[in-house]
N, C-alpha and C positions, 0 to 999 in steps of 0.2 A: 150844457157842461160838459166840457171836454171831452175826450175817451182817452185814455192812455196813452196812443199814439200820439195824440196833438196837444198832448200837457204841454206847456212853455214852463221849462227848467231852466231852473237859476245853477250853474254849477259854479262849486266856490271852492276852491283848492288852497290846500294849505302847505305854499311850495316848501315851507321848513321841515315839513314831516312827508313828504310827496319826493320821488325819484322822477328826474323826468322823461327816465327813459320809460314810464308808462303814463307820456302824454296820449300818444301814438292811439292804442290798445284802451285808456279811458274815454275819449271822445267816441271812440267805435261804441262801447258799450253803452253810453249816456242814450243815444241816438235809438236805440231798441225800446227807450221806457218813453218817449216822446221831441220837443224841440228844442234843444239848448239854446234859448235866447241870449241868457247872461252867461259869460264865460267871464273870473275873473283868476287869479292869482296870488294871492299874499304873500308880501316876503319882505326882506331887507335885499334887497338888489344889488347894494353896495357891497354884501359881502363876498368873496371868493366863492365860497360853496355852493352858488345860484347860478353861477356866472353862465354853464351849459345852457341855463334856459332859454338864453333867448332865439335859438332856434327855434325850440319846440311853440314858444309864444308865438310867434310868426307865421308858424306854418298852419295851425291851430285856429288863428285867432283868439288869441287867449289878452286879454289886456291885464298886467301887471298892474299892483297896486303897492304901491311906496309903503312900505312901514320901517320908520327906522326902529333900532333897540336904545329906549332910551336910558336903560341899566343894560348894563352886561349880565349874565346868565338871566336875565329877565325875556318873555318872549312878549313884543308886544302885538306881533300879528294876531294873536287869537281873536280881539279884541276887534280890532278893525275890520276882520271877518263878521264879528256877532253883531256889531254895530249895522252892517248893511246887509244883512239874512235880516233884520228887524224893520229895513226901512224897505228892503223888497216885498215883505213881509205885505205890511202897512199900506204899499203900493197899490196891490191887488194886483200887478202885473205878471205874473209868477202863477203856474197850480202845482207846482212840487218844485224840491232842492235838492240839488245833488251833492253831500258834503265830501269831501274830497282830504281825510287825515285821520292817521293812526290816533291821536291824543284824545283820551275820554274826556279832557275837559269840555269836549262838545255835546258832551249828553243832555248838560242844562236845555241848550241850543234845540237840539232835536229836540226834547219830546215840548219841548215853546210851539216849533212850527206845527207839531201835527198837533197840537189839541187848540189850534188855529184852525186844522183842517187841511194841513195840507202835507202832499207823501214828499217822506224825506228819501233817498235812496243813500247808502252810506258807501263807501269807499276810502278801503286801508289795506293793510299790510296782516297776517296771520297775527303778528303781536296784538293786535286791537281789543283793549278790555272787551269784556263780554257787554259791559254794562253798555257800551256804546254802540255794540251789535246789537243787543236788542232791543234797542232805544229808536234804532231806526223799521221803515216796514221792510226795507230790503237792506243786505249789504252783503257788499259781492268783495272777495281779495283779490289783490290785485296781482298776485300772484298769479292765479288762473288765468289772467287776460295776456299773460305774455306769454308768446308764440314763442315757439321750441324750449319751452321751460324759463326759468329765471332770467332776468338780464343779467348782462355782460356785466352791468355797474351796481353794485349792490345800493340799498336804499340808505341815506345818511340822515342822521337829525338835524337841529338846528345850529351843533354845534361842528359840524363836518365828521363827525366820527360814525363809522360802522356801527347801524344798528344790531345787535346781537339777543333781543329778548327772546325768552321763551314765547314759539307758537300757542295759543290759544286751541286746546285739542278738538276735534272735530267730535258734534255727536255721534255715537253709535250707530249705525246703517241700519243692520235689521231690528232694531229696536225701534227707534221712528217712524219705517217703512211700517211696519207689523200694527203699531198704533192706528196710525193715518188710515190703514185699508181696513183694518176694524171696525175704524170711527165713522168709513163711508160706507160700508160695504153695507148690500140687503141681505135678504134673510136668504138666499141662494150663495153667498158670499162674492158674488161679483160685485165691485167697481168700475168707475169710468177714472183712466189715470189721472186724466185733466182735475179729478176734484181732489185726488192722492195730491197732486202738486199746490194744490190751492191750499190746501191744509199744512203741508208743511212748509211752504211759505208763512205762512202765517204766525207758523208756532215756532219756527228755526229760521228767523229771517237773514242768518251770513250762508241757509241750504240751497247747494248748489250741485248742480251732480256731477261737473268739473272739479268740485273741489275730492273727487274719488274718482278719478279719471274716466270720465263718461262726456260726450258733449251732448248729450240732450239725457233728460229721465228715461224715456223710452227704452236707449239703450243700457240705460243701469239699473231696471228691474227686469230683462230678459238674461242680463248676467247672473240673476239672485237664482237660486235653484230652489228656496223655498218658497217661490213662486211660480204662478199659472197666467203667463199672458198669452193672450188671443187679439186678433184683429176683427173687427166686425165690420158685414158687408158696409157701412156707411162710411167707414176708414176711422171711426174713433178706434180706440185703444183700451180694453178691459182687462183687469188682472187682480187676483185673490190670491190667498194664502194655499200652499198647498195642506191636504188634509194628512195631518200628522199618524204615522202608525202606530195598529194598533199597542197597545202594551201587553206583552205576552203571559197568557192566561196559568193560572196557578192549578193545583190538585186535580182531578178527575179530565176536566177540559182542557187542563196542560197537557195530558201524555201525546205523545205524537209518534203514535205504533211502541212505544216502546214499554216494558214492566215499569208498572205501577212503583214506584221508590217506597220503602216498608220505610214507616215514621221510627225515626228512633227513639229506643228504650226509652221509659219516661224515668229520670232518675226517682233511687227510695227517697221516701221523704223519713228524717231521721225528728222525729221527737224527743227533744231535753226532756230529762227526769226533771222531777219537780224540785221546786231549788231546796224546800225542807228535808224530801230525801236525801238529796245529793250532800247537803252541810253535814246530815247524822252520820253517814257512811263514812263521808271525811274526816269528822270528828271522831266517830269508834277506831277507823285505822290509826287514826295520830295520837290515841291517848291509848291504846292498847299495853299493858305493861308486859316490860321485856323478861320479869321472873315468875316462873310459874305460883299459883298459891298454894295451899295447901291440898284444896279439894282438888285441882287441878292435876295435883301430883295424884292424889289417890285415884283419878279419874284413870288417868294413863296408865297405872300399872297395870288396872282390871285386865286389860286386851293381853299385855305382854302374861299375865298369869294364865289365863286362858289360851294361848298360845303354847306353852310349857306344857300345861297337860295334854293339849291335843298331843304332841312334838313324841310325849312318854307314850301314850296308847298304839302308836302306831309303832313301834319300836318291837319287834321278837322276841316272846318270852324266852328267858333262859331256861334251858332243858338240862334239871337236878340228875347227877350220875346215879347209876342205878347202885343198889345196893342189894346183896341177896339176902332172900327173908325179906325185907322191907317193902311193906305195901306202896305201889306210885304213886304218886301226890295225882291227886284228880287234876287231870287238863284244863283249861281254859274251854270255855263254852266256841271259841272259835275256832280252836286248832281240831276237835271232838270230832268232828262229825267227818271227815278223811281218814282217823284213823280206823274207824271204828273196822271198816270192810277187809282190811288189812290183816287184823287181828281172827274176822271168821273163814279166813282164805286157807289160815295155816293151817287149824281145824279139820278144814274140809281135805283137805292134802294127808294129812294123818290119818286119818280111817280108811280112806280107799286105799294104802299101804297096805292095813291091819285085815282087811277084808282080804287082800290081793294075795 
């Protein structure tokens, strides 16, 4: 069984959806996966927008396959590429396919080739639909192959106009790295970086460290502050997730030399009054009579009468004028006590003057 380095690869290029500026970088990348024994580019070579391909075809020994557009607006190139791919499949002369296109119409072709046991590497622009990306064993964006950034000439579609479709967003790097490390690590948390790369390629065919600005996976993981990376004596690279800092404790264990915070006072619980009592009180207040009844008036006069009697009792009694020969009226009980000593004192003074 041939190894990936010696796989015979059929490179089939949809020239209507691929820029001629990507040809050199494309063939260099394909050589990493095997030997490109079949090299073909499909398109209507009589059209003006493919005129610049001639130099690239000769330089990289790519065979042009002519396919006229039978109807305006229809792309007949796709059918020619599919027919040749199936012929190569049944001939048994190739071990893998490199499909170069950003057209999702090739999704079914890719799945059919893989069902027959062939490895498929896809190449296309970032706008390539995810259906085609995920159908391949591996998918490489043409933008990352261009040295020094995007090529000077933009990629064009079959109509010759610049393709301005939105790029498909890349997977979240931290999320996919964390999941891959968790799934391949041992009990100590460490795992080989090679195993992580294999899992990422299997789950995300378009994963490439160059998509995130790093030439190698090792450089990519070393730049992540949430990973620990070590180099073993044998030369292999091991990686693990950094331990998360413990969450701050609460209560007594959370004190850091300071005074313990007092617990907030409990809020008073106000129990609602029974509904029946409340209703009765409200009814009483609402139905109270505005005019006093006879019994109420009589009850109200009693405190007034007691108040009048008390006021009269505290008023000083009037002293009647003294009448010669008439007996003085009996003094009230209350003022009699201080008046008695005064009369006695006068009598004693009279006797003392007589005896003198």
